[in-house]
C-alpha positions as CSV (number, residue, x, y, z in Angstrom):
1,M,-13.1,-17.8,19.1
2,R,-13.2,-18.5,15.4
3,P,-15.4,-15.4,14.6
4,L,-12.9,-13.1,16.3
5,E,-10.0,-14.7,14.4
6,N,-11.9,-14.1,11.1
7,F,-12.8,-10.5,12.2
8,I,-9.1,-9.8,12.9
9,R,-8.3,-11.2,9.5
10,A,-10.8,-8.9,7.9
11,L,-9.3,-5.9,9.7
12,R,-5.8,-6.8,8.5
13,A,-7.1,-7.2,5.0
14,R,-8.3,-3.5,5.3
15,E,-4.8,-2.5,6.5
16,V,-5.6,-2.1,10.2
17,R,-2.2,-3.1,11.8
18,I,-2.8,-5.6,14.5
19,S,0.1,-7.2,16.4
20,V,0.1,-10.7,17.9
21,I,-0.1,-9.1,21.4
22,E,-3.1,-7.0,20.4
23,A,-4.8,-10.1,19.0
24,M,-4.3,-11.9,22.3
25,E,-5.7,-8.9,24.2
26,A,-8.8,-9.0,21.9
27,H,-9.4,-12.6,22.8
28,E,-9.2,-11.7,26.5
29,V,-11.7,-8.9,25.9
30,L,-14.1,-11.3,24.2
31,A,-13.7,-13.9,26.9
32,N,-14.7,-11.3,29.5
33,L,-17.5,-9.6,27.6
34,G,-19.0,-12.2,25.3
35,F,-21.3,-11.3,22.4
36,A,-24.4,-10.3,24.5
37,N,-23.7,-6.5,24.5
38,R,-22.7,-5.6,21.0
39,T,-22.1,-1.9,21.6
40,L,-19.9,-2.6,24.6
41,L,-18.0,-5.3,22.7
42,K,-17.5,-2.9,19.7
43,D,-16.1,-0.1,22.0
44,A,-13.8,-2.5,23.8
45,L,-12.4,-4.1,20.7
46,S,-12.0,-0.7,19.1
47,L,-9.8,0.5,22.0
48,T,-7.8,-2.7,21.7
49,L,-7.3,-3.1,17.9
50,A,-7.6,0.3,16.2
51,K,-5.1,3.1,16.9
52,T,-5.3,5.8,14.3
53,V,-8.4,7.8,13.1
54,I,-8.3,6.0,9.7
55,E,-8.0,2.6,11.5
56,K,-11.0,3.4,13.8
57,Q,-13.1,4.3,10.8
58,R,-12.2,1.1,9.0
59,F,-12.8,-0.8,12.3
60,D,-16.3,0.6,12.6
61,E,-17.2,-0.3,9.0
62,S,-15.7,-3.8,9.3
63,F,-17.4,-4.4,12.7
64,D,-20.9,-3.5,11.4
65,L,-20.4,-5.5,8.3
66,F,-18.9,-8.5,10.0
67,F,-21.4,-8.9,12.8
68,S,-24.5,-8.1,10.8
69,R,-26.6,-11.2,10.2
70,D,-29.2,-9.9,7.9
71,Q,-29.5,-12.7,5.5
72,F,-32.9,-14.4,5.1
73,T,-34.8,-11.5,6.7
74,T,-36.7,-10.3,3.7
75,T,-39.5,-12.9,3.8
76,K,-42.1,-12.8,6.5
77,P,-42.3,-15.8,8.8
78,S,-45.1,-18.2,8.1
79,D,-48.3,-18.1,10.0
80,A,-48.0,-20.3,13.2
81,S,-51.3,-21.9,12.4
82,E,-50.0,-23.2,9.0
83,P,-48.6,-26.8,9.1
84,Q,-44.8,-27.0,8.8
85,A,-43.6,-28.1,5.4
86,D,-41.9,-31.6,5.3
87,T,-40.6,-32.4,1.8
88,G,-37.8,-34.7,3.0
89,N,-35.3,-32.1,1.7
90,D,-33.6,-30.2,4.6
91,L,-32.8,-27.1,2.5
92,A,-36.3,-26.9,1.0
93,D,-37.9,-27.3,4.4
94,M,-35.8,-24.5,5.9
95,L,-36.7,-22.2,3.1
96,L,-40.4,-23.0,3.1
97,N,-40.7,-22.7,6.9
98,N,-38.5,-19.5,6.9
99,D,-36.1,-21.1,9.3
100,R,-33.8,-18.0,9.3
101,E,-31.5,-19.2,12.0
102,G,-31.0,-22.6,10.4
103,L,-30.5,-21.1,6.9
104,A,-28.0,-18.6,8.3
105,A,-26.0,-21.3,10.1
106,A,-26.1,-23.5,6.9
107,M,-24.8,-20.6,4.8
108,E,-22.0,-19.9,7.3
109,D,-21.0,-23.5,7.2
110,A,-21.2,-23.7,3.4
111,S,-19.2,-20.5,3.0
112,R,-16.4,-22.0,5.1
113,K,-16.4,-25.2,3.0
114,A,-16.4,-23.1,-0.2
115,G,-13.5,-20.9,0.9
116,I,-15.5,-17.7,0.5
117,K,-13.1,-15.8,2.8
118,N,-10.4,-16.3,0.2
119,I,-12.2,-14.1,-2.3
120,R,-9.9,-11.4,-3.8
121,F,-11.7,-9.9,-6.8
122,H,-15.2,-8.7,-7.4
123,T,-15.4,-10.8,-10.6
124,Q,-15.3,-13.9,-8.3
125,V,-18.6,-13.0,-6.5
126,N,-21.0,-14.9,-8.9
127,F,-18.7,-18.0,-9.0
128,M,-18.2,-18.0,-5.3
129,A,-21.9,-17.5,-4.6
130,R,-22.8,-20.5,-6.9
131,R,-20.2,-22.7,-5.2
132,M,-21.6,-21.8,-1.7
133,V,-25.2,-22.5,-2.5
134,D,-24.2,-25.8,-4.2
135,Q,-22.6,-26.7,-0.8
136,M,-25.9,-25.9,0.8
137,G,-27.7,-28.4,-1.4
138,L,-28.9,-26.4,-4.4
139,A,-28.7,-29.4,-6.8
140,E,-30.9,-31.5,-4.6
141,L,-33.4,-28.6,-4.3
142,E,-33.5,-28.3,-8.1
143,R,-34.1,-32.0,-8.5
144,L,-37.0,-31.7,-6.0
145,I,-38.5,-28.9,-8.1
146,A,-38.2,-31.0,-11.3
147,Q,-39.9,-34.0,-9.6
148,V,-42.8,-31.8,-8.4
149,G,-43.1,-30.3,-11.9
150,R,-43.3,-33.8,-13.5
151,G,-45.9,-34.9,-11.0
152,D,-43.5,-37.5,-9.4
153,I,-44.2,-35.7,-6.1
154,S,-47.7,-34.2,-5.3
155,G,-48.1,-30.5,-5.0
156,G,-49.1,-29.1,-8.3
157,D,-48.2,-25.9,-10.0
158,T,-48.6,-23.7,-6.9
159,F,-46.1,-25.8,-4.9
160,T,-43.7,-25.7,-7.9
161,A,-44.0,-21.9,-8.1
162,E,-43.3,-21.6,-4.3
163,L,-40.2,-23.8,-4.6
164,E,-39.0,-21.8,-7.6
165,A,-39.5,-18.6,-5.6
166,Q,-37.5,-20.0,-2.6
167,R,-34.8,-21.2,-5.0
168,S,-34.5,-17.6,-6.4
169,R,-34.4,-16.3,-2.8
170,L,-31.6,-18.6,-1.9
171,V,-29.5,-17.6,-4.9
172,R,-30.2,-13.9,-4.2
173,E,-29.3,-14.2,-0.5
174,G,-26.2,-16.2,-1.3
175,R,-24.9,-13.5,-3.7
176,A,-25.6,-10.8,-1.1
177,F,-23.7,-12.8,1.5
178,V,-20.7,-13.2,-0.8
179,E,-20.8,-9.5,-1.6
180,R,-20.4,-8.7,2.1
181,Q,-17.5,-11.2,2.4
182,Y,-15.8,-9.4,-0.6
183,E,-16.2,-6.1,1.2
184,L,-14.6,-7.6,4.3
185,Y,-11.8,-9.7,2.9
186,G,-11.4,-8.9,-0.8
187,R,-11.8,-5.3,-1.7
188,F,-8.7,-3.9,0.1
189,T,-6.7,-7.0,-0.9
190,G,-7.5,-6.3,-4.6
191,Q,-6.3,-2.7,-4.1
192,Q,-3.1,-4.0,-2.5
193,L,-2.5,-6.3,-5.5
194,R,-3.1,-3.3,-7.8
195,E,-0.6,-1.2,-5.8
196,E,2.0,-4.0,-5.9
197,F,1.6,-4.1,-9.6
198,L,2.0,-0.3,-9.9
199,E,5.2,-0.6,-7.7
200,R,6.7,-2.8,-10.4
201,T,5.4,-0.9,-13.4
202,P,7.8,1.4,-15.3
203,L,7.0,5.0,-14.6
204,A,6.9,5.9,-18.2
205,A,4.2,3.2,-18.8
206,L,1.8,4.4,-16.1
207,D,-1.7,5.3,-17.2
208,R,-2.8,8.8,-16.1
209,R,-5.8,7.3,-14.3
210,D,-3.3,5.6,-11.9
211,Y,-1.7,8.9,-10.9
212,T,-4.0,9.4,-7.9
213,R,-3.2,6.0,-6.6
214,M,0.5,6.5,-7.2
215,N,0.4,9.7,-5.2
216,D,-1.2,7.8,-2.3
217,L,1.4,5.1,-2.6
218,I,4.2,7.6,-2.6
219,R,2.9,9.3,0.5
220,R,2.7,5.9,2.3
221,M,6.2,5.0,1.3
222,T,7.6,8.4,2.4
223,R,5.8,8.2,5.7
224,K,7.5,4.9,6.4
225,L,10.9,6.3,5.4
226,A,10.3,9.4,7.5
227,S,9.4,7.3,10.5
228,K,12.5,5.3,10.0
229,Y,14.9,8.2,9.6
230,R,13.2,11.0,11.6
231,P,16.1,12.9,13.2
232,R,17.2,11.6,16.5
233,H,20.4,13.3,17.8
234,K,21.3,10.3,20.0
235,R,19.9,6.9,20.1
236,T,21.5,4.1,22.1
237,W,22.4,0.9,20.4
238,R,21.7,-1.6,23.2
239,G,24.2,-4.4,23.2
240,H,27.0,-2.4,21.5
241,L,29.3,-1.4,24.3
242,D,31.6,1.5,23.6
243,V,34.8,0.0,25.2
244,R,37.0,3.0,24.9
245,R,34.6,5.5,26.4
246,T,33.6,3.0,29.2
247,L,37.2,2.7,30.2
248,R,37.8,6.4,30.1
249,V,34.7,7.1,32.3
250,N,35.8,4.5,34.8
251,M,39.4,5.5,35.2
252,A,38.6,6.7,38.7
253,H,37.5,3.2,39.6
254,D,40.7,1.6,38.4
255,A,39.0,0.9,35.0
256,I,36.5,-1.4,36.7
257,P,33.3,-0.8,34.6
258,F,30.9,0.5,37.2
259,E,29.4,2.8,34.6
260,T,28.9,1.5,31.1
261,V,28.7,3.7,28.0
262,W,26.8,2.4,25.0
263,K,27.4,3.3,21.4
264,Q,25.2,6.1,20.0
265,K,23.8,6.4,16.5
266,R,23.6,9.9,15.1
267,I,21.2,10.7,12.3
268,E,21.8,13.9,10.4
269,R,19.2,15.4,8.1
270,P,20.8,15.2,4.7
271,K,21.3,18.1,2.3
272,V,20.1,17.2,-1.2
273,A,20.3,18.9,-4.6
274,V,18.1,17.1,-7.1
275,I,18.6,17.8,-10.8
276,V,15.9,16.3,-13.1
277,D,15.7,16.0,-16.8
278,V,12.1,16.9,-17.8
279,S,12.4,16.3,-21.5
280,R,9.7,14.2,-23.0
281,S,11.5,10.9,-22.6
282,V,11.8,11.1,-18.8
283,A,9.3,13.7,-17.6
284,T,7.1,11.2,-15.9
285,A,9.9,9.7,-13.9
286,A,11.1,13.2,-12.9
287,Q,7.5,14.1,-11.7
288,F,7.4,11.1,-9.3
289,L,11.0,11.7,-8.0
290,L,10.2,15.3,-7.1
291,M,7.0,14.2,-5.4
292,F,8.8,11.5,-3.5
293,L,11.5,13.8,-2.2
294,Y,9.2,16.7,-1.3
295,N,7.1,14.3,0.8
296,L,10.2,13.7,2.9
297,N,10.4,17.2,4.2
298,E,10.6,15.9,7.8
299,V,13.8,14.1,7.0
300,L,15.6,16.3,4.4
301,S,16.9,19.5,6.0
302,D,17.8,21.3,2.8
303,L,16.4,20.3,-0.6
304,R,17.2,22.3,-3.7
305,S,15.5,21.4,-6.9
306,F,16.6,22.1,-10.5
307,A,14.9,21.1,-13.8
308,F,16.3,21.2,-17.3
309,S,15.8,20.1,-20.8
310,S,17.7,22.5,-23.1
311,Y,18.7,24.8,-20.1
312,L,18.6,24.5,-16.4
313,V,16.5,26.5,-13.9
314,A,15.8,26.3,-10.1
315,V,12.2,25.3,-9.4
316,D,12.1,25.6,-5.6
317,D,9.9,28.6,-5.8
318,I,7.2,26.7,-7.7
319,L,7.4,23.6,-5.5
320,D,7.4,25.5,-2.3
321,S,4.5,27.8,-3.1
322,N,2.1,25.3,-4.6
323,D,0.7,21.9,-3.7
324,L,2.7,19.2,-5.3
325,E,-0.2,18.1,-7.5
326,E,-0.3,21.6,-8.9
327,A,3.4,22.4,-8.8
328,I,4.7,19.5,-10.9
329,P,2.6,20.5,-14.1
330,K,3.8,24.1,-13.6
331,V,7.5,22.9,-13.6
332,L,6.9,20.9,-16.8
333,D,5.2,23.8,-18.5
334,R,8.1,26.1,-17.6
335,I,11.0,24.0,-18.7
336,G,9.8,20.6,-19.9
337,F,9.5,18.8,-23.2
338,M,12.3,20.7,-25.0
339,S,15.3,19.2,-26.8
340,T,17.8,17.9,-24.2
341,D,21.2,19.4,-23.7
342,Y,23.1,18.0,-20.7
343,G,26.2,20.0,-21.4
344,R,24.4,23.4,-21.3
345,A,22.4,22.3,-18.2
346,F,25.5,21.4,-16.3
347,D,27.2,24.6,-17.4
348,D,24.1,26.6,-16.0
349,L,24.4,24.7,-12.7
350,K,28.1,25.6,-12.3
351,S,27.8,29.2,-13.4
352,K,24.6,30.1,-11.6
353,F,24.2,27.7,-8.6
354,A,27.8,26.6,-7.7
355,N,27.3,27.5,-4.0
356,T,24.4,25.0,-3.8
357,I,26.9,22.0,-3.7
358,D,29.3,21.5,-0.8
359,R,30.7,18.6,1.1
360,R,27.4,17.9,2.9
361,T,25.4,17.7,-0.3
362,T,24.1,14.6,-1.9
363,V,23.5,15.3,-5.6
364,I,20.7,13.3,-7.3
365,I,20.5,13.4,-11.0
366,L,17.6,11.8,-12.8
367,G,17.9,11.5,-16.6
368,D,18.7,9.2,-19.5
369,A,22.0,11.0,-20.3
370,R,20.9,11.4,-23.9
371,S,22.2,14.8,-25.0
372,N,21.5,14.8,-28.8
373,Y,25.2,14.4,-29.6
374,G,26.0,17.8,-27.9
375,D,29.1,18.4,-25.8
376,P,28.3,16.4,-22.6
377,R,30.6,18.5,-20.4
378,A,32.0,15.6,-18.4
379,D,34.4,18.0,-16.9
380,I,31.6,19.6,-14.9
381,M,30.5,16.1,-13.7
382,R,34.0,15.7,-12.4
383,W,33.7,19.1,-10.6
384,I,30.4,18.0,-9.1
385,N,32.0,14.8,-7.9
386,Q,34.8,16.7,-6.2
387,R,32.5,19.1,-4.4
388,A,29.6,16.9,-3.3
389,R,29.4,14.3,-0.6
390,Q,28.0,11.8,-3.1
391,V,26.6,11.8,-6.6
392,V,23.7,9.5,-7.4
393,W,22.5,9.1,-11.0
394,L,19.2,7.5,-11.6
395,N,18.6,6.4,-15.2
396,P,15.2,5.2,-16.4
397,E,16.8,3.2,-19.2
398,P,18.2,-0.4,-18.7
399,E,21.9,-0.5,-18.2
400,T,22.4,-2.3,-21.5
401,F,21.3,0.9,-23.2
402,W,23.9,3.1,-21.5
403,G,26.4,4.4,-24.0
404,T,24.4,3.5,-27.0
405,G,23.4,6.1,-29.6
406,D,23.6,9.6,-28.1
407,S,23.7,8.3,-24.5
408,E,26.7,9.8,-22.6
409,M,26.1,7.6,-19.5
410,R,29.5,5.9,-20.0
411,R,31.3,9.2,-19.7
412,Y,29.3,10.4,-16.7
413,R,29.4,7.1,-14.7
414,P,33.0,7.4,-13.4
415,Y,32.0,10.6,-11.6
416,C,29.0,9.0,-9.8
417,H,29.2,7.3,-6.5
418,V,26.0,5.4,-7.4
419,A,24.6,4.9,-10.9
420,R,21.4,2.8,-11.1
421,T,18.6,2.0,-13.4
422,C,15.5,3.5,-11.8
423,R,12.3,2.6,-13.7
424,T,9.7,2.0,-11.0
425,I,8.5,3.6,-7.8
426,K,10.0,0.7,-5.9
427,D,13.4,1.5,-7.4
428,L,13.0,5.1,-6.1
429,E,12.1,3.9,-2.6
430,R,15.3,1.7,-2.5
431,V,17.6,4.5,-3.7
432,V,16.2,7.1,-1.3
433,D,16.4,4.6,1.6
434,D,20.0,4.0,0.7
435,I,20.7,7.7,0.6
436,L,19.1,8.3,4.0
437,H,20.9,5.3,5.5
438,S,24.2,6.6,4.3
439,Q,23.7,9.6,6.5
440,T,23.6,7.5,9.6
441,R,26.8,7.7,11.5
442,T,28.0,5.8,14.6
């Protein structure tokens, strides 16, 4: 069953989610079908292990790659009338006699000893391939070639050339084998490591070439949050008895609890107003916050968006009428990269969009609170605090910078229910998760 365990590991490396129960069912499938009918086995395992369209596509690719045994097939077998080579070196004999099955088995065994399935980066391919063929006996083969070349063993130049050709064949086949193992076990793991690195990278330090991968990462994060907080009007908490309601329902039975009532969890879709500073210092962070929130349209019932640098405007029309990849640059072109004035922006919010904020509204402000020494209008922050359900301030700067220079964060902080440093996409995920969790009521 080791091949199936390795195959399941390869699928998990390619982000095909497989539970312990599904893995056990796959072992039952293999026990019943065996390896004889490859097409039937592939279909049965696909039904057992792959659930979504993307997972089935990855399953097909992995199955064909994993169960292909095409190493050592490029050389024609020797003529049956020719005598079998016997040099005393097992590896050389298998190569000269084109013992494909023996060579494939030896390579599988050597790959296990060399730890080829632990490959993570493509730069490891050459090193891993050399380690594997060394395990197969490359050093002994090279000593044999040297002995024949010196005349210590008879054979002459023709035999030396043949051994050299077989050595090159072994190295070539070994590298191709390791390349396949990288495709199975390493390629997606390398991507995962890159994504983990991006999750911890400050948004302002991201390279533009990583934007596409960040967009994919945000969509995956938001799908997970949407699944977690998708509206359910009532959901039973098993094991949490509602004692008061149970007693009330059973009053007709002298309070004997014939009918039990369990506590219910209500999840309301939150109303959010997001206000983002799109001046040069925080424009990148604002871009990803808007993208994050707008990918949560299943969970957020009412999302209003405002952007400002020197003055504040509503940008819902741009975000609603364009794909996010196109909308964000349009928002930045319209209002971004100007001199920052928090006081004027807050005044615009109160004078033009006061009705946006009520007791159901969570206000999210993203900005560094650096207002170029203008009037910060902390009085309007107090007004926002009094009207909103909660005020969350996300600041891309470390907390040690708050209140230094032209930062007004110390004045704004008393009117925030939550004030956090938010420098990475992982920080954004935690904050949005907390906001959505705060909407859950028992």
